[in-house]
N, C-alpha and C positions, 0 to 999 in steps of 0.2 A: 596478586595479594590487593587488598584496599584498603587506604587507606585517610582517616580524615584529616585535613591537612588544614592549619589557619588560610584561611582568605583574609590576603594582605593587601594594601592599596598599593599604586603606583608607590607611592610617598612612603609607607612602610617598608616596600622592598626596597626603594633605594636607600634607607637608612639601616636596614640589615647587609646591603652590601657593603657600603661604607664602612660598618662596625668591622666585618670582615676582614676589609684592605686594610684598616689600621690593626688589626689585630696580627696580621702576616708580617705588616712592618715592625711590629715589633717582637718580631722574632718567633711567631708561632705558623706551624705549617696549616695549609691551605682544609688539609681535612678537619684538623685539630679546630680552627675557627669555623667552619661551618658546622660542624657538629655543638660546639659553642652558642653558637646563635643559634640554630634552630632547636637547642634545648631552651633557649633564654625566651625562646619566639613561645615557644608549646606552654611553659611554664607561665608565661603571663598575659598570654593573647585573650581576649575576653569577645572578638569578636566571631561570628559566623564561621563556617569550613565548609571544607567542599571536599567532595568525592573524589581519590584517583585511582586510577587500576594502573597498576604499576603490569606489566606484562611480561617481563628478563626472561620469565623462566620457559614462557613460549617461543621467543627468540633462541633459546639457548635447543631448545628443544628441536627445532627448525634450521638450523644451525647442524646437530649431529646429526639430525635423517639427510643432510646436503652432503656433508660429509661421509658419511655411509656411503651413500651413491655415489660419490666418487672414487670409492677405494674399488667400488664393483666394479 
């Protein structure tokens, strides 16, 4: 899967991580905190984007093939 993701500076990345930690300290789960901060970044980011390729599906297919070979 291809995805255009905001290109964040190191400072912006650190601010996002700090915000996630702060939300977690307030009782929010890590998944919720990450999702919230990611949504905020996507909504407010005005800088460039980078293309990212997620190949989780390929890894899952490889694992299935290995499992199938091990069964034989």
